[in-house]
C-alpha positions in Angstrom: 0.0 0.0 0.0 1.6 3.3 -1.1 1.0 6.5 0.8 0.5 9.7 -1.2 2.5 12.9 -0.7 -0.5 14.6 1.0 -0.8 11.7 3.4 2.8 11.8 4.4 2.6 15.6 5.0 -0.7 15.3 6.9 0.0 12.3 9.1 2.0 12.8 12.3 3.6 16.1 11.4 7.1 16.4 12.7 7.5 12.7 13.4 7.9 9.6 11.3 4.8 9.1 9.1 2.8 5.9 9.3 3.9 3.0 7.2 2.1 -0.2 6.6 4.0 -1.9 9.4 3.6 0.7 12.1 0.0 1.3 11.0 -0.7 -2.3 11.8 1.2 -1.9 15.0 -0.9 1.2 15.9 -4.1 -0.9 15.3 -2.8 -3.7 17.5 -1.9 -1.3 20.3 -5.2 0.5 20.2 -7.1 -2.8 20.2 -5.1 -4.0 23.1 -5.8 -0.8 25.0 -8.8 0.9 23.4 -9.7 4.5 23.6 -12.0 4.1 26.6 -14.7 6.7 27.3 -16.7 6.7 30.5 -20.0 8.4 30.3 -22.8 9.1 32.7 -26.4 8.3 31.8 -27.4 12.0 31.9 -24.6 12.9 29.4 -25.6 10.1 27.0 -29.3 10.5 27.3 -31.7 13.4 27.8 -32.7 13.2 31.5 -33.3 16.9 32.4 -36.9 16.2 33.5 -36.0 13.3 35.7 -33.1 15.2 37.2 -35.4 18.1 38.1 -37.6 15.6 39.9 -34.6 14.3 41.8 -33.5 17.9 42.7 -37.0 19.0 43.9 -38.7 15.9 45.2 -35.9 13.6 46.2 -34.5 10.2 45.5 -37.7 8.2 46.0 -39.7 10.3 43.6 -36.9 10.1 41.1 -36.7 6.3 41.4 -40.5 5.9 41.1 -40.5 8.0 37.9 -37.7 6.0 36.4 -39.3 2.7 37.2 -42.6 4.0 35.8 -40.8 4.9 32.5 -38.6 1.9 32.4 -39.8 0.8 29.0 -39.8 4.3 27.5 -36.8 4.9 25.3 -34.7 7.9 26.4 -34.0 10.7 24.0 -30.4 11.3 22.8 -28.3 13.4 25.2 -25.4 15.9 24.7 -22.7 13.2 24.2 -24.8 10.8 22.2 -23.7 12.1 18.8 -19.9 11.9 19.4 -20.2 8.5 21.1 -22.2 7.0 18.3 -19.8 8.3 15.7 -16.7 7.0 17.5 -18.3 3.6 18.0 -19.0 3.4 14.3 -15.3 3.5 13.6 -14.8 0.0 15.1 -14.3 -2.7 12.5 -16.9 -5.5 12.4 -15.5 -8.8 13.7 -12.4 -7.1 15.2 -11.5 -6.1 18.7 -12.7 -2.4 19.1 -10.6 0.7 18.8 -13.2 2.5 21.0 -15.1 1.3 24.0 -17.8 3.1 26.0 -18.3 2.4 29.7 -21.6 3.6 31.3 -20.9 5.2 34.7 -24.0 6.1 36.7 -24.9 7.2 40.2 -28.2 5.4 39.7 -28.9 2.2 41.6 -28.6 -1.1 39.8 -32.4 -1.4 39.9 -32.6 1.6 37.7 -30.1 0.4 35.1 -32.7 -1.3 32.9 -34.0 1.9 31.3 -30.5 3.0 30.3 -29.5 -0.4 28.8 -32.9 -0.7 27.1 -32.3 2.6 25.4 -28.8 1.6 24.5 -30.2 -1.6 22.8 -32.9 0.4 21.0 -30.2 2.7 19.4 -28.0 -0.2 18.6 -25.0 1.1 20.5 -22.4 -1.6 21.4 -22.2 -0.5 25.0 -22.1 -3.6 27.3 -20.2 -2.6 30.5 -20.9 -0.1 33.2 -21.1 0.7 36.9 -24.1 1.8 38.9 -23.2 3.1 42.4 -26.5 4.1 44.1 -25.4 7.7 44.7 -21.7 7.0 45.6 -19.0 8.9 43.8 -17.9 7.6 40.4 -14.3 8.9 41.0 -12.8 5.6 42.1 -14.4 3.7 39.2 -12.9 6.0 36.6 -9.4 4.7 37.5 -10.7 1.2 37.9 -12.0 1.1 34.4 -8.9 2.8 33.0 -10.9 5.6 31.4 -9.3 8.0 28.9 -12.1 10.5 28.8 -15.0 11.0 31.3 -18.1 12.9 30.3 -20.7 13.8 32.9 -23.2 16.5 34.0 -22.0 16.1 37.6 -19.3 18.6 38.6 -17.9 16.7 41.5 -17.3 13.5 39.5 -15.7 15.5 36.7 -13.4 17.3 39.2 -12.5 13.9 40.8 -11.5 12.6 37.4 -9.4 15.6 36.5 -7.7 15.4 39.9 -6.9 11.7 39.2 -5.2 12.6 35.9 -8.1 11.7 33.6 -9.4 13.9 30.9 -12.9 14.9 31.9 -15.6 17.5 31.1 -19.0 18.6 32.4 -21.6 18.7 29.7 -24.7 20.9 29.6 -28.2 20.0 28.3 -29.1 19.3 24.7 -29.7 22.3 22.5 -32.6 22.4 20.0 -30.3 24.4 17.7 -27.9 21.6 17.1 -27.9 20.4 13.5 -27.0 16.7 13.0 -25.8 15.7 9.6 -25.4 12.3 8.1 -21.7 11.4 7.7 -19.1 8.9 8.9 -16.8 11.6 10.3 -16.3 12.5 13.9 -15.1 16.1 14.5 -13.7 17.0 17.9 -12.6 20.5 18.9 -10.4 21.6 21.8 -9.3 24.8 23.4 -5.6 25.0 23.9 -4.2 26.4 27.1 -5.3 24.6 30.3 -7.1 22.0 28.2 -4.8 20.3 25.7 -1.7 22.2 26.9 -0.7 23.1 30.5 -1.8 26.3 32.2 1.8 27.6 32.2 1.1 30.3 29.6 -2.1 31.3 31.4 -0.1 31.9 34.5 2.4 34.1 32.7 -0.5 36.2 31.3 -2.0 36.6 34.8 1.3 37.7 36.2 2.7 39.8 33.4 -0.2 40.8 31.2 -0.6 40.5 27.4 2.8 42.0 26.4 4.6 39.8 29.0 2.7 36.8 27.7 3.6 37.5 24.0 7.3 38.0 24.9 7.3 34.7 26.8 5.7 32.8 23.9 8.0 34.4 21.4 11.1 33.4 23.4 9.7 29.9 23.9 8.2 29.4 20.5 10.3 26.3 19.7 9.9 24.8 23.1 7.0 22.3 23.3 4.4 23.0 26.0 3.7 20.5 28.7 0.4 18.5 28.4 -2.8 19.7 30.0 -5.7 17.6 31.3 -6.6 16.5 27.7 -3.0 16.1 26.5 -2.9 12.3 26.7 -6.4 11.9 25.3 -5.4 14.0 22.3 -2.4 11.7 21.7 -4.5 8.6 21.8 -7.2 10.2 19.6 -4.4 11.1 17.1 -3.6 7.4 16.8 -7.2 6.7 15.8 -7.0 9.7 13.4 -3.9 8.2 11.8 -5.5 4.8 11.4 -8.3 6.4 9.4 -6.2 8.6 7.1 -7.1 7.9 3.4 -4.8 8.1 0.4 -5.5 11.9 0.2 -4.4 12.5 3.8 -8.0 13.0 5.0 -9.2 11.2 8.1 -12.7 10.2 9.4 -11.4 11.6 12.7 -11.0 15.4 12.4 -9.3 17.3 15.2 -9.6 21.0 15.6 -7.9 23.5 17.9 -9.9 26.6 18.6 -7.9 28.9 20.9 -8.0 32.5 22.1 -4.3 32.9 21.0 -3.6 35.0 18.0 -0.8 35.2 15.4 1.5 36.7 18.0 1.5 33.5 20.0 0.5 30.8 17.5 3.9 29.4 16.6 4.3 27.5 19.9 1.0 25.7 19.4 2.1 24.4 16.0 5.5 23.4 17.3 4.0 21.6 20.3 1.6 19.6 18.1 4.5 18.7 15.8 6.7 17.6 18.7 3.9 15.5 20.2 3.0 13.9 16.8 -0.6 15.0 17.2 -1.5 17.0 14.1 -4.6 19.1 14.0 -6.7 19.1 10.9 -7.7 22.7 11.6 -6.5 25.3 14.0 -8.3 28.6 14.6 -6.5 31.4 16.4 -9.5 33.6 17.3 -8.3 36.1 19.9 -11.4 37.6 21.5 -13.6 36.5 18.6 -16.7 34.4 19.5 -15.8 30.7 19.2 -19.3 29.5 18.4 -19.4 30.5 14.7 -16.0 28.9 14.2 -17.2 25.7 15.8 -20.3 25.7 13.7 -18.3 26.2 10.5 -16.0 23.3 11.6 -19.0 21.2 12.2 -17.7 20.0 15.6 -19.6 17.2 17.3 -18.1 18.1 20.7 -15.9 20.9 22.0 -13.9 21.2 25.2 -12.9 24.5 26.9 -11.9 25.6 30.4 -13.7 28.9 30.3 -17.4 28.7 31.1 -18.2 31.7 28.9 -16.8 29.9 25.9 -18.7 26.7 26.8 -22.0 28.6 27.3 -21.4 30.5 24.0 -20.7 27.3 22.1 -23.5 25.2 23.6 -26.0 26.5 21.2 -24.3 25.0 18.2 -22.3 22.0 19.6 -22.1 19.7 22.6 -19.8 21.7 24.8 -17.9 20.4 27.8 -16.4 22.5 30.6 -12.9 21.4 31.8 -12.3 22.4 35.4 -9.1 24.6 35.4 -6.7 26.2 37.9 -8.2 29.6 37.5 -11.6 31.4 37.5 -13.4 29.9 34.6 -15.2 33.1 33.7 -12.1 35.4 33.8 -10.5 36.3 30.5 -7.4 34.2 29.7 -4.9 35.2 27.0 -7.1 37.6 25.0 -5.8 39.0 21.7 -6.7 42.6 22.2 -6.8 43.0 18.4 -10.4 41.9 17.7 -13.7 43.0 19.2 -15.2 40.8 21.9 
C-alpha cells in the first residue's frame, strides 16, 4: 500500500509518518488498550426532567419516575452524537478501537432503562457501573478511562484530579444540526485543556505583552500537556488509522484557541513535537468561538472557560474542563479583535 505525498505531509507532522508496518502496530496497540470513554447516563441521554424531579422531590420520587418509565426509550443526550460516531469507527468482527463504559450514580435497579435505550439505538455498550449515589471517581481509574463525560461537577473534578481527561456537559440544545456522515469532529481549546496552564499563569502575572514576549522566546519549546494532552495523543492514533490516500481522516481534530498570530507558533511546534497534528487550527483572539465551531461542524468541544462553553453550547455539545483559574475570567485575550 503506497502513501501519497499529501498523506505523508498530513500524518504525524514532525514525526515519522505511518507506514504499513507501524499502521498495523498502531491498530494492534489500540485494540489491546482501546480508547475508553466513561459516560454518565445523563450525558448520554436526555434526562433533564428526571433530574429536576430528583432535585426538587428527592431520591424516591426520582426512582419511582424512572421505574414508571422503564420501557420508554430515552432521547439522545449531549454526548450521544460523538459517542455514536466514535463507536461506528470500530471494525466489524475485530476487537474495538473505541469502548464506552456507562458510569452512573443510579442504583442497579434503575439500570434497565439505560440499557434498554442503548439496545434500542444499537450502541455496542455492554459494560458499566451503577453506584446508588456513591462517587464515580474511584471507578474512573478502575475502568482505565481515557475520557470521562458527565453532568456532575464533583465527578468531573475527581476525574481531573486523578489525571483523567474529563468535562462537564450541559443539556441538549434544540439548535444543534446533526448531519449524516461517517466523520467525527472533535474540537479543543488550547491552554489549560490540551496544553498546560503555564502560559495562562504568565499572562496573569505579566499581562498581554509579557505573555507575548514569553511565547516568542519559547516558540520552539514544546508545552507540557494539560488535562486533555494524553487523550489527544491517543485520539491522534485513531485519526492516523483512518487517514485515506489523500491524507483526510474520518477523525478530524480542531484546535480553537484565544491565542492570535503573535502566539500561535508555539501551538504548532508543540503539536509537531507530540506527533498530534490538528486538521484545523483557529486562532480567534477575542472573537466568539461559536461561529467557528459551527463552521468546523464540531460534534463536541472542550474548553476551560465557562463563557466559551456557554457560548458554544447553542451549536455544539460543549464540555467545561475544570481549570486552575476562574473559569469566567479572561485568559490570553488577543486585544486585536472585538469581543
